[in-house]
HTML snippet that shows the backbone in 3Dmol.js (N, CA, C, O; Angstrom):
<script src="https://3Dmol.org/build/3Dmol-min.js"></script>
<div id="view" style="width:600px;height:400px;position:relative"></div>
<script>
const pdb = `
ATOM      1  N   MET A   1     -28.266-106.602  14.268  1.00  0.00           N
ATOM      2  CA  MET A   1     -29.072-107.851  14.652  1.00  0.00           C
ATOM      3  C   MET A   1     -30.557-107.785  15.470  1.00  0.00           C
ATOM      4  O   MET A   1     -31.066-107.096  16.354  1.00  0.00           O
ATOM      5  N   ALA A   2     -30.865-108.738  14.763  1.00  0.00           N
ATOM      6  CA  ALA A   2     -32.239-109.452  16.138  1.00  0.00           C
ATOM      7  C   ALA A   2     -32.272-110.464  17.007  1.00  0.00           C
ATOM      8  O   ALA A   2     -31.873-111.624  17.106  1.00  0.00           O
ATOM      9  N   VAL A   3     -32.822-109.730  17.554  1.00  0.00           N
ATOM     10  CA  VAL A   3     -32.717-110.490  18.862  1.00  0.00           C
ATOM     11  C   VAL A   3     -34.156-110.724  18.773  1.00  0.00           C
ATOM     12  O   VAL A   3     -35.044-110.250  18.065  1.00  0.00           O
ATOM     13  N   VAL A   4     -34.108-111.822  19.941  1.00  0.00           N
ATOM     14  CA  VAL A   4     -35.217-112.668  19.729  1.00  0.00           C
ATOM     15  C   VAL A   4     -35.536-113.737  21.675  1.00  0.00           C
ATOM     16  O   VAL A   4     -34.841-114.597  22.215  1.00  0.00           O
ATOM     17  N   LEU A   5     -36.705-113.156  22.067  1.00  0.00           N
ATOM     18  CA  LEU A   5     -36.717-113.854  23.481  1.00  0.00           C
ATOM     19  C   LEU A   5     -37.300-115.010  23.843  1.00  0.00           C
ATOM     20  O   LEU A   5     -38.275-115.025  24.595  1.00  0.00           O
ATOM     21  N   ARG A   6     -36.665-116.275  23.258  1.00  0.00           N
ATOM     22  CA  ARG A   6     -37.301-117.679  23.502  1.00  0.00           C
ATOM     23  C   ARG A   6     -36.735-118.770  23.843  1.00  0.00           C
ATOM     24  O   ARG A   6     -35.546-118.973  24.091  1.00  0.00           O
ATOM     25  N   LEU A   7     -37.476-119.365  23.850  1.00  0.00           N
ATOM     26  CA  LEU A   7     -37.278-121.118  24.387  1.00  0.00           C
ATOM     27  C   LEU A   7     -36.461-121.734  24.152  1.00  0.00           C
ATOM     28  O   LEU A   7     -36.115-121.409  23.017  1.00  0.00           O
ATOM     29  N   ARG A   8     -35.933-122.394  24.460  1.00  0.00           N
ATOM     30  CA  ARG A   8     -34.326-123.612  24.119  1.00  0.00           C
ATOM     31  C   ARG A   8     -35.095-124.864  24.708  1.00  0.00           C
ATOM     32  O   ARG A   8     -35.791-124.943  25.720  1.00  0.00           O
ATOM     33  N   GLN A   9     -34.750-125.838  23.748  1.00  0.00           N
ATOM     34  CA  GLN A   9     -35.310-126.859  24.560  1.00  0.00           C
ATOM     35  C   GLN A   9     -34.275-127.732  25.181  1.00  0.00           C
ATOM     36  O   GLN A   9     -33.609-127.880  24.157  1.00  0.00           O
ATOM     37  N   GLU A  10     -33.554-128.507  26.188  1.00  0.00           N
ATOM     38  CA  GLU A  10     -33.341-128.997  26.498  1.00  0.00           C
ATOM     39  C   GLU A  10     -33.831-130.492  27.638  1.00  0.00           C
ATOM     40  O   GLU A  10     -34.559-131.243  26.988  1.00  0.00           O
ATOM     41  N   GLY A  11     -33.660-130.873  28.681  1.00  0.00           N
ATOM     42  CA  GLY A  11     -33.594-132.202  29.108  1.00  0.00           C
ATOM     43  C   GLY A  11     -33.595-133.357  28.246  1.00  0.00           C
ATOM     44  O   GLY A  11     -33.183-133.525  27.098  1.00  0.00           O
ATOM     45  N   ALA A  12     -34.423-134.468  29.479  1.00  0.00           N
ATOM     46  CA  ALA A  12     -34.369-135.850  28.729  1.00  0.00           C
ATOM     47  C   ALA A  12     -35.533-136.222  27.602  1.00  0.00           C
ATOM     48  O   ALA A  12     -36.630-135.776  27.937  1.00  0.00           O
ATOM     49  N   HIS A  13     -35.534-136.797  26.594  1.00  0.00           N
ATOM     50  CA  HIS A  13     -36.573-137.462  25.775  1.00  0.00           C
ATOM     51  C   HIS A  13     -37.724-137.793  26.761  1.00  0.00           C
ATOM     52  O   HIS A  13     -37.780-138.565  27.718  1.00  0.00           O
ATOM     53  N   GLY A  14     -38.594-136.972  26.220  1.00  0.00           N
ATOM     54  CA  GLY A  14     -40.257-137.450  26.890  1.00  0.00           C
ATOM     55  C   GLY A  14     -40.106-136.160  27.989  1.00  0.00           C
ATOM     56  O   GLY A  14     -41.163-135.896  28.562  1.00  0.00           O
ATOM     57  N   ARG A  15     -38.810-135.233  28.401  1.00  0.00           N
ATOM     58  CA  ARG A  15     -39.320-134.575  29.919  1.00  0.00           C
ATOM     59  C   ARG A  15     -38.683-133.768  29.509  1.00  0.00           C
ATOM     60  O   ARG A  15     -37.674-133.431  30.129  1.00  0.00           O
ATOM     61  N   HIS A  16     -39.056-133.121  28.240  1.00  0.00           N
ATOM     62  CA  HIS A  16     -38.159-131.538  28.172  1.00  0.00           C
ATOM     63  C   HIS A  16     -38.497-130.231  29.187  1.00  0.00           C
ATOM     64  O   HIS A  16     -39.575-129.856  29.648  1.00  0.00           O
ATOM     65  N   VAL A  17     -37.164-129.703  29.343  1.00  0.00           N
ATOM     66  CA  VAL A  17     -37.236-128.286  30.294  1.00  0.00           C
ATOM     67  C   VAL A  17     -36.733-127.230  29.515  1.00  0.00           C
ATOM     68  O   VAL A  17     -35.624-127.640  29.173  1.00  0.00           O
ATOM     69  N   TYR A  18     -36.891-126.136  29.044  1.00  0.00           N
ATOM     70  CA  TYR A  18     -37.160-125.051  28.465  1.00  0.00           C
ATOM     71  C   TYR A  18     -36.482-124.172  29.560  1.00  0.00           C
ATOM     72  O   TYR A  18     -36.856-123.878  30.695  1.00  0.00           O
ATOM     73  N   ARG A  19     -34.851-123.699  28.526  1.00  0.00           N
ATOM     74  CA  ARG A  19     -34.640-122.363  28.993  1.00  0.00           C
ATOM     75  C   ARG A  19     -35.636-121.339  28.341  1.00  0.00           C
ATOM     76  O   ARG A  19     -36.324-121.602  27.355  1.00  0.00           O
ATOM     77  N   VAL A  20     -35.633-120.285  28.927  1.00  0.00           N
ATOM     78  CA  VAL A  20     -35.890-118.778  28.192  1.00  0.00           C
ATOM     79  C   VAL A  20     -34.833-117.890  27.444  1.00  0.00           C
ATOM     80  O   VAL A  20     -35.518-117.245  26.651  1.00  0.00           O
ATOM     81  N   VAL A  21     -34.146-117.696  27.360  1.00  0.00           N
ATOM     82  CA  VAL A  21     -33.020-117.037  26.017  1.00  0.00           C
ATOM     83  C   VAL A  21     -33.133-116.395  25.333  1.00  0.00           C
ATOM     84  O   VAL A  21     -34.075-116.389  24.541  1.00  0.00           O
ATOM     85  N   ALA A  22     -31.896-115.317  25.375  1.00  0.00           N
ATOM     86  CA  ALA A  22     -32.295-114.119  24.654  1.00  0.00           C
ATOM     87  C   ALA A  22     -31.210-114.448  23.531  1.00  0.00           C
ATOM     88  O   ALA A  22     -30.093-114.573  24.033  1.00  0.00           O
ATOM     89  N   ALA A  23     -31.242-114.666  21.809  1.00  0.00           N
ATOM     90  CA  ALA A  23     -30.913-114.769  21.085  1.00  0.00           C
ATOM     91  C   ALA A  23     -30.877-114.030  19.453  1.00  0.00           C
ATOM     92  O   ALA A  23     -31.592-113.231  18.850  1.00  0.00           O
ATOM     93  N   ASP A  24     -29.891-114.633  19.219  1.00  0.00           N
ATOM     94  CA  ASP A  24     -29.824-113.838  17.490  1.00  0.00           C
ATOM     95  C   ASP A  24     -30.896-114.858  16.680  1.00  0.00           C
ATOM     96  O   ASP A  24     -31.088-116.072  16.613  1.00  0.00           O
ATOM     97  N   LYS A  25     -31.510-113.570  16.077  1.00  0.00           N
ATOM     98  CA  LYS A  25     -32.943-114.899  15.661  1.00  0.00           C
ATOM     99  C   LYS A  25     -32.191-115.771  14.462  1.00  0.00           C
ATOM    100  O   LYS A  25     -32.411-116.965  14.253  1.00  0.00           O
ATOM    101  N   ARG A  26     -31.519-115.170  13.920  1.00  0.00           N
ATOM    102  CA  ARG A  26     -30.707-116.420  12.505  1.00  0.00           C
ATOM    103  C   ARG A  26     -29.687-118.179  13.326  1.00  0.00           C
ATOM    104  O   ARG A  26     -29.380-119.246  12.795  1.00  0.00           O
ATOM    105  N   PHE A  27     -29.491-117.645  14.740  1.00  0.00           N
ATOM    106  CA  PHE A  27     -29.496-119.150  15.909  1.00  0.00           C
ATOM    107  C   PHE A  27     -30.208-119.593  15.276  1.00  0.00           C
ATOM    108  O   PHE A  27     -31.021-119.038  14.537  1.00  0.00           O
ATOM    109  N   LYS A  28     -29.926-121.280  15.554  1.00  0.00           N
ATOM    110  CA  LYS A  28     -30.837-122.518  15.928  1.00  0.00           C
ATOM    111  C   LYS A  28     -31.942-122.130  16.573  1.00  0.00           C
ATOM    112  O   LYS A  28     -32.484-121.027  16.523  1.00  0.00           O
ATOM    113  N   ARG A  29     -32.320-123.274  17.305  1.00  0.00           N
ATOM    114  CA  ARG A  29     -33.465-122.855  18.182  1.00  0.00           C
ATOM    115  C   ARG A  29     -32.659-123.824  19.376  1.00  0.00           C
ATOM    116  O   ARG A  29     -33.355-124.546  20.090  1.00  0.00           O
ATOM    117  N   ASP A  30     -31.591-123.807  19.502  1.00  0.00           N
ATOM    118  CA  ASP A  30     -31.027-124.881  20.338  1.00  0.00           C
ATOM    119  C   ASP A  30     -29.703-124.532  20.606  1.00  0.00           C
ATOM    120  O   ASP A  30     -28.961-124.751  21.563  1.00  0.00           O
ATOM    121  N   GLY A  31     -29.532-123.757  19.226  1.00  0.00           N
ATOM    122  CA  GLY A  31     -27.738-123.181  19.527  1.00  0.00           C
ATOM    123  C   GLY A  31     -27.271-122.135  20.339  1.00  0.00           C
ATOM    124  O   GLY A  31     -27.555-121.906  21.515  1.00  0.00           O
ATOM    125  N   ARG A  32     -26.292-121.338  19.347  1.00  0.00           N
ATOM    126  CA  ARG A  32     -25.676-120.513  20.550  1.00  0.00           C
ATOM    127  C   ARG A  32     -26.769-119.178  21.232  1.00  0.00           C
ATOM    128  O   ARG A  32     -27.915-119.599  21.072  1.00  0.00           O
ATOM    129  N   PHE A  33     -26.797-118.413  21.600  1.00  0.00           N
ATOM    130  CA  PHE A  33     -27.697-117.818  22.568  1.00  0.00           C
ATOM    131  C   PHE A  33     -26.857-116.655  23.606  1.00  0.00           C
ATOM    132  O   PHE A  33     -25.801-116.723  24.235  1.00  0.00           O
ATOM    133  N   LEU A  34     -27.750-115.732  23.459  1.00  0.00           N
ATOM    134  CA  LEU A  34     -26.593-114.374  23.827  1.00  0.00           C
ATOM    135  C   LEU A  34     -26.874-114.535  25.584  1.00  0.00           C
ATOM    136  O   LEU A  34     -25.909-114.784  26.306  1.00  0.00           O
ATOM    137  N   GLU A  35     -27.843-114.420  25.996  1.00  0.00           N
ATOM    138  CA  GLU A  35     -27.913-114.331  27.811  1.00  0.00           C
ATOM    139  C   GLU A  35     -29.246-115.522  28.307  1.00  0.00           C
ATOM    140  O   GLU A  35     -30.167-115.438  27.493  1.00  0.00           O
ATOM    141  N   ILE A  36     -29.416-116.139  28.964  1.00  0.00           N
ATOM    142  CA  ILE A  36     -30.471-117.041  29.809  1.00  0.00           C
ATOM    143  C   ILE A  36     -31.023-115.869  30.202  1.00  0.00           C
ATOM    144  O   ILE A  36     -30.595-114.718  30.122  1.00  0.00           O
ATOM    145  N   LEU A  37     -32.125-116.357  30.678  1.00  0.00           N
ATOM    146  CA  LEU A  37     -33.226-115.519  31.171  1.00  0.00           C
ATOM    147  C   LEU A  37     -33.701-115.976  31.720  1.00  0.00           C
ATOM    148  O   LEU A  37     -34.292-115.308  32.568  1.00  0.00           O
ATOM    149  N   GLY A  38     -33.859-117.258  31.751  1.00  0.00           N
ATOM    150  CA  GLY A  38     -35.145-117.710  33.387  1.00  0.00           C
ATOM    151  C   GLY A  38     -34.938-119.573  32.578  1.00  0.00           C
ATOM    152  O   GLY A  38     -34.052-120.034  31.859  1.00  0.00           O
ATOM    153  N   ASN A  39     -36.333-120.244  33.199  1.00  0.00           N
ATOM    154  CA  ASN A  39     -36.626-121.504  32.739  1.00  0.00           C
ATOM    155  C   ASN A  39     -37.850-122.250  32.921  1.00  0.00           C
ATOM    156  O   ASN A  39     -38.411-122.169  34.014  1.00  0.00           O
ATOM    157  N   TYR A  40     -38.402-123.050  31.897  1.00  0.00           N
ATOM    158  CA  TYR A  40     -39.698-123.082  32.260  1.00  0.00           C
ATOM    159  C   TYR A  40     -40.234-124.902  31.825  1.00  0.00           C
ATOM    160  O   TYR A  40     -40.473-125.315  30.690  1.00  0.00           O
ATOM    161  N   ASN A  41     -40.288-125.537  32.862  1.00  0.00           N
ATOM    162  CA  ASN A  41     -40.813-126.239  32.910  1.00  0.00           C
ATOM    163  C   ASN A  41     -42.514-127.426  33.346  1.00  0.00           C
ATOM    164  O   ASN A  41     -42.927-127.753  34.459  1.00  0.00           O
ATOM    165  N   PRO A  42     -43.111-127.783  31.908  1.00  0.00           N
ATOM    166  CA  PRO A  42     -44.034-127.831  31.020  1.00  0.00           C
ATOM    167  C   PRO A  42     -45.037-128.600  32.261  1.00  0.00           C
ATOM    168  O   PRO A  42     -46.244-128.689  32.486  1.00  0.00           O
ATOM    169  N   ALA A  43     -43.518-129.172  33.016  1.00  0.00           N
ATOM    170  CA  ALA A  43     -44.759-130.975  33.892  1.00  0.00           C
ATOM    171  C   ALA A  43     -44.677-130.299  35.413  1.00  0.00           C
ATOM    172  O   ALA A  43     -44.654-130.672  36.586  1.00  0.00           O
ATOM    173  N   LEU A  44     -44.655-129.425  34.866  1.00  0.00           N
ATOM    174  CA  LEU A  44     -45.073-128.825  36.956  1.00  0.00           C
ATOM    175  C   LEU A  44     -46.009-127.883  37.040  1.00  0.00           C
ATOM    176  O   LEU A  44     -45.872-126.857  36.374  1.00  0.00           O
ATOM    177  N   GLU A  45     -47.165-128.071  37.905  1.00  0.00           N
ATOM    178  CA  GLU A  45     -48.363-126.966  37.779  1.00  0.00           C
ATOM    179  C   GLU A  45     -47.799-125.478  37.348  1.00  0.00           C
ATOM    180  O   GLU A  45     -46.698-124.991  37.090  1.00  0.00           O
ATOM    181  N   LYS A  46     -49.094-125.048  37.411  1.00  0.00           N
ATOM    182  CA  LYS A  46     -49.259-123.356  36.876  1.00  0.00           C
ATOM    183  C   LYS A  46     -47.814-122.646  37.975  1.00  0.00           C
ATOM    184  O   LYS A  46     -47.167-123.188  38.872  1.00  0.00           O
ATOM    185  N   GLY A  47     -47.749-121.389  37.447  1.00  0.00           N
ATOM    186  CA  GLY A  47     -46.462-120.693  38.068  1.00  0.00           C
ATOM    187  C   GLY A  47     -45.238-121.548  38.238  1.00  0.00           C
ATOM    188  O   GLY A  47     -44.825-122.011  39.301  1.00  0.00           O
ATOM    189  N   ASN A  48     -44.536-121.741  36.629  1.00  0.00           N
ATOM    190  CA  ASN A  48     -43.316-122.773  36.570  1.00  0.00           C
ATOM    191  C   ASN A  48     -42.357-122.760  36.272  1.00  0.00           C
ATOM    192  O   ASN A  48     -41.373-123.497  36.334  1.00  0.00           O
ATOM    193  N   ALA A  49     -42.726-121.436  35.734  1.00  0.00           N
ATOM    194  CA  ALA A  49     -41.472-120.777  34.980  1.00  0.00           C
ATOM    195  C   ALA A  49     -40.797-119.671  35.650  1.00  0.00           C
ATOM    196  O   ALA A  49     -41.311-118.582  35.397  1.00  0.00           O
ATOM    197  N   ASN A  50     -39.613-119.636  36.572  1.00  0.00           N
ATOM    198  CA  ASN A  50     -38.602-118.402  36.793  1.00  0.00           C
ATOM    199  C   ASN A  50     -38.246-118.133  36.059  1.00  0.00           C
ATOM    200  O   ASN A  50     -37.738-119.019  35.372  1.00  0.00           O
ATOM    201  N   LEU A  51     -38.203-117.130  35.695  1.00  0.00           N
ATOM    202  CA  LEU A  51     -38.133-115.088  34.534  1.00  0.00           C
ATOM    203  C   LEU A  51     -37.474-114.253  35.666  1.00  0.00           C
ATOM    204  O   LEU A  51     -38.073-113.586  36.510  1.00  0.00           O
ATOM    205  N   ASP A  52     -35.976-114.426  35.515  1.00  0.00           N
ATOM    206  CA  ASP A  52     -35.580-112.658  35.946  1.00  0.00           C
ATOM    207  C   ASP A  52     -35.881-111.380  35.011  1.00  0.00           C
ATOM    208  O   ASP A  52     -35.293-110.783  34.110  1.00  0.00           O
ATOM    209  N   LEU A  53     -37.292-111.259  35.801  1.00  0.00           N
ATOM    210  CA  LEU A  53     -38.079-110.083  34.938  1.00  0.00           C
ATOM    211  C   LEU A  53     -36.898-108.663  34.986  1.00  0.00           C
ATOM    212  O   LEU A  53     -37.144-107.796  34.149  1.00  0.00           O
ATOM    213  N   ALA A  54     -35.692-108.415  35.888  1.00  0.00           N
ATOM    214  CA  ALA A  54     -35.131-107.123  34.768  1.00  0.00           C
ATOM    215  C   ALA A  54     -34.212-107.293  33.531  1.00  0.00           C
ATOM    216  O   ALA A  54     -33.885-106.392  32.759  1.00  0.00           O
ATOM    217  N   LYS A  55     -33.725-109.036  33.448  1.00  0.00           N
ATOM    218  CA  LYS A  55     -33.380-109.119  32.643  1.00  0.00           C
ATOM    219  C   LYS A  55     -33.986-109.180  31.809  1.00  0.00           C
ATOM    220  O   LYS A  55     -33.457-108.684  30.814  1.00  0.00           O
ATOM    221  N   VAL A  56     -35.518-109.812  31.569  1.00  0.00           N
ATOM    222  CA  VAL A  56     -36.473-109.142  30.371  1.00  0.00           C
ATOM    223  C   VAL A  56     -36.497-107.919  30.182  1.00  0.00           C
ATOM    224  O   VAL A  56     -35.779-107.336  29.369  1.00  0.00           O
ATOM    225  N   ASP A  57     -37.399-107.348  30.975  1.00  0.00           N
ATOM    226  CA  ASP A  57     -37.124-106.092  30.232  1.00  0.00           C
ATOM    227  C   ASP A  57     -35.815-105.588  30.305  1.00  0.00           C
ATOM    228  O   ASP A  57     -35.657-105.657  29.086  1.00  0.00           O
ATOM    229  N   SER A  58     -35.129-105.302  30.558  1.00  0.00           N
ATOM    230  CA  SER A  58     -33.676-105.112  29.610  1.00  0.00           C
ATOM    231  C   SER A  58     -33.883-104.996  28.236  1.00  0.00           C
ATOM    232  O   SER A  58     -34.131-103.997  27.562  1.00  0.00           O
ATOM    233  N   TRP A  59     -33.699-106.547  27.816  1.00  0.00           N
ATOM    234  CA  TRP A  59     -33.887-107.193  26.785  1.00  0.00           C
ATOM    235  C   TRP A  59     -35.007-106.871  25.686  1.00  0.00           C
ATOM    236  O   TRP A  59     -34.936-107.056  24.471  1.00  0.00           O
ATOM    237  N   ILE A  60     -36.142-106.298  26.497  1.00  0.00           N
ATOM    238  CA  ILE A  60     -36.990-105.388  25.845  1.00  0.00           C
ATOM    239  C   ILE A  60     -36.736-104.553  25.537  1.00  0.00           C
ATOM    240  O   ILE A  60     -36.343-104.597  24.371  1.00  0.00           O
ATOM    241  N   SER A  61     -36.714-103.292  26.120  1.00  0.00           N
ATOM    242  CA  SER A  61     -36.141-102.041  26.098  1.00  0.00           C
ATOM    243  C   SER A  61     -34.885-101.694  25.589  1.00  0.00           C
ATOM    244  O   SER A  61     -34.437-100.556  25.730  1.00  0.00           O
ATOM    245  N   LYS A  62     -33.966-103.053  24.705  1.00  0.00           N
ATOM    246  CA  LYS A  62     -33.147-103.119  23.633  1.00  0.00           C
ATOM    247  C   LYS A  62     -33.212-103.256  22.294  1.00  0.00           C
ATOM    248  O   LYS A  62     -32.431-103.355  21.348  1.00  0.00           O
ATOM    249  N   GLY A  63     -35.217-103.214  22.634  1.00  0.00           N
ATOM    250  CA  GLY A  63     -35.297-103.584  20.950  1.00  0.00           C
ATOM    251  C   GLY A  63     -35.873-105.132  20.909  1.00  0.00           C
ATOM    252  O   GLY A  63     -36.551-105.345  19.904  1.00  0.00           O
ATOM    253  N   ALA A  64     -35.774-105.929  21.549  1.00  0.00           N
ATOM    254  CA  ALA A  64     -36.040-107.656  21.686  1.00  0.00           C
ATOM    255  C   ALA A  64     -37.733-108.151  21.606  1.00  0.00           C
ATOM    256  O   ALA A  64     -38.741-107.883  22.261  1.00  0.00           O
ATOM    257  N   GLN A  65     -37.495-108.804  20.713  1.00  0.00           N
ATOM    258  CA  GLN A  65     -38.972-109.038  20.338  1.00  0.00           C
ATOM    259  C   GLN A  65     -39.049-110.689  21.321  1.00  0.00           C
ATOM    260  O   GLN A  65     -38.083-111.432  21.497  1.00  0.00           O
ATOM    261  N   PRO A  66     -40.435-110.915  21.823  1.00  0.00           N
ATOM    262  CA  PRO A  66     -40.402-112.003  22.670  1.00  0.00           C
ATOM    263  C   PRO A  66     -41.591-113.044  21.781  1.00  0.00           C
ATOM    264  O   PRO A  66     -42.739-112.725  21.470  1.00  0.00           O
ATOM    265  N   THR A  67     -40.892-114.346  21.512  1.00  0.00           N
ATOM    266  CA  THR A  67     -42.177-114.594  21.183  1.00  0.00           C
ATOM    267  C   THR A  67     -43.233-115.730  21.500  1.00  0.00           C
ATOM    268  O   THR A  67     -43.106-116.492  22.459  1.00  0.00           O
ATOM    269  N   ALA A  68     -44.185-115.768  20.692  1.00  0.00           N
ATOM    270  CA  ALA A  68     -45.440-115.666  21.914  1.00  0.00           C
ATOM    271  C   ALA A  68     -45.596-116.027  22.644  1.00  0.00           C
ATOM    272  O   ALA A  68     -46.031-115.252  23.496  1.00  0.00           O
ATOM    273  N   THR A  69     -45.374-117.889  23.179  1.00  0.00           N
ATOM    274  CA  THR A  69     -44.721-118.504  24.206  1.00  0.00           C
ATOM    275  C   THR A  69     -44.242-117.855  25.079  1.00  0.00           C
ATOM    276  O   THR A  69     -44.632-118.102  26.220  1.00  0.00           O
ATOM    277  N   VAL A  70     -43.526-117.107  24.937  1.00  0.00           N
ATOM    278  CA  VAL A  70     -42.522-116.175  26.376  1.00  0.00           C
ATOM    279  C   VAL A  70     -43.524-115.418  26.488  1.00  0.00           C
ATOM    280  O   VAL A  70     -44.342-115.552  27.398  1.00  0.00           O
ATOM    281  N   LYS A  71     -43.615-114.344  25.402  1.00  0.00           N
ATOM    282  CA  LYS A  71     -44.214-113.173  26.131  1.00  0.00           C
ATOM    283  C   LYS A  71     -45.615-113.710  26.928  1.00  0.00           C
ATOM    284  O   LYS A  71     -46.321-112.854  27.462  1.00  0.00           O
ATOM    285  N   SER A  72     -46.003-115.129  27.001  1.00  0.00           N
ATOM    286  CA  SER A  72     -47.156-115.246  27.589  1.00  0.00           C
ATOM    287  C   SER A  72     -46.566-116.256  28.921  1.00  0.00           C
ATOM    288  O   SER A  72     -47.473-116.714  29.616  1.00  0.00           O
ATOM    289  N   LEU A  73     -45.420-116.562  29.252  1.00  0.00           N
ATOM    290  CA  LEU A  73     -44.640-116.436  30.438  1.00  0.00           C
ATOM    291  C   LEU A  73     -44.189-115.593  31.519  1.00  0.00           C
ATOM    292  O   LEU A  73     -44.071-115.595  32.744  1.00  0.00           O
ATOM    293  N   ILE A  74     -43.930-114.657  30.199  1.00  0.00           N
ATOM    294  CA  ILE A  74     -43.421-112.817  30.814  1.00  0.00           C
ATOM    295  C   ILE A  74     -45.163-112.493  31.633  1.00  0.00           C
ATOM    296  O   ILE A  74     -45.328-112.278  32.833  1.00  0.00           O
ATOM    297  N   LYS A  75     -45.801-112.524  31.016  1.00  0.00           N
ATOM    298  CA  LYS A  75     -46.840-111.515  31.732  1.00  0.00           C
ATOM    299  C   LYS A  75     -47.293-113.022  32.493  1.00  0.00           C
ATOM    300  O   LYS A  75     -46.232-113.145  33.105  1.00  0.00           O
ATOM    301  N   ASN A  76     -47.847-113.879  32.778  1.00  0.00           N
ATOM    302  CA  ASN A  76     -47.980-115.519  33.913  1.00  0.00           C
ATOM    303  C   ASN A  76     -46.958-115.021  35.563  1.00  0.00           C
ATOM    304  O   ASN A  76     -47.213-114.837  36.754  1.00  0.00           O
ATOM    305  N   ALA A  77     -45.672-114.979  34.593  1.00  0.00           N
ATOM    306  CA  ALA A  77     -44.259-114.197  36.128  1.00  0.00           C
ATOM    307  C   ALA A  77     -44.459-113.112  36.778  1.00  0.00           C
ATOM    308  O   ALA A  77     -44.007-112.850  37.893  1.00  0.00           O
ATOM    309  N   ARG A  78     -45.490-112.099  35.773  1.00  0.00           N
ATOM    310  CA  ARG A  78     -45.190-110.295  36.347  1.00  0.00           C
ATOM    311  C   ARG A  78     -46.309-110.980  37.581  1.00  0.00           C
ATOM    312  O   ARG A  78     -46.029-110.842  38.772  1.00  0.00           O
ATOM    313  N   ILE A  79     -47.694-111.783  37.108  1.00  0.00           N
ATOM    314  CA  ILE A  79     -48.418-111.722  37.578  1.00  0.00           C
ATOM    315  C   ILE A  79     -48.601-111.879  39.224  1.00  0.00           C
ATOM    316  O   ILE A  79     -49.129-111.263  40.150  1.00  0.00           O
ATOM    317  N   ALA A  80     -47.475-113.655  38.900  1.00  0.00           N
ATOM    318  CA  ALA A  80     -46.697-113.921  40.026  1.00  0.00           C
ATOM    319  C   ALA A  80     -45.939-112.803  41.195  1.00  0.00           C
ATOM    320  O   ALA A  80     -45.779-112.664  42.407  1.00  0.00           O
ATOM    321  N   ALA A  81     -45.739-112.398  40.385  1.00  0.00           N
ATOM    322  CA  ALA A  81     -45.009-111.850  41.236  1.00  0.00           C
ATOM    323  C   ALA A  81     -44.959-110.180  41.928  1.00  0.00           C
ATOM    324  O   ALA A  81     -44.220-109.399  42.526  1.00  0.00           O
ATOM    325  N   ALA A  82     -46.731-110.364  41.173  1.00  0.00           N
ATOM    326  CA  ALA A  82     -47.336-109.227  42.165  1.00  0.00           C
ATOM    327  C   ALA A  82     -47.917-109.244  42.998  1.00  0.00           C
ATOM    328  O   ALA A  82     -48.363-108.273  43.610  1.00  0.00           O
ATOM    329  N   LYS A  83     -48.180-111.407  43.431  1.00  0.00           N
ATOM    330  CA  LYS A  83     -48.870-111.893  44.806  1.00  0.00           C
ATOM    331  C   LYS A  83     -47.723-112.045  45.764  1.00  0.00           C
ATOM    332  O   LYS A  83     -47.929-112.411  46.921  1.00  0.00           O
TER     333      LYS A  83
END
`;
const viewer = $3Dmol.createViewer("view");
viewer.addModel(pdb, "pdb");
viewer.setStyle({}, {cartoon: {color: "spectrum"}});
viewer.zoomTo();
viewer.render();
</script>
C-alpha cells in the first residue's frame, strides 16, 4: 500500500480549510484516509498549520511520501516548533 501525506479539502465554498492526512495513494482527495495528522487554514497568517509532528515522523519512517505542499508545511511547522 503506497501511503502519501496530503491535504484533504474541507470548509465552505470560497473558505477552504484543509486537513493533513495520511491516505492510500489510490483514495480520492477528499475520500477515505488512514489518519488525521493536522490542519491548515490558508486564510490565516503564516504559522497557520497545526501538525502533530510525532505522527508525521512516524508515517514518514514507515515510508509515506509527503506531497510538495505538505512537505513545505512540515518544514514550516518544524521551524515554528524550534522557536
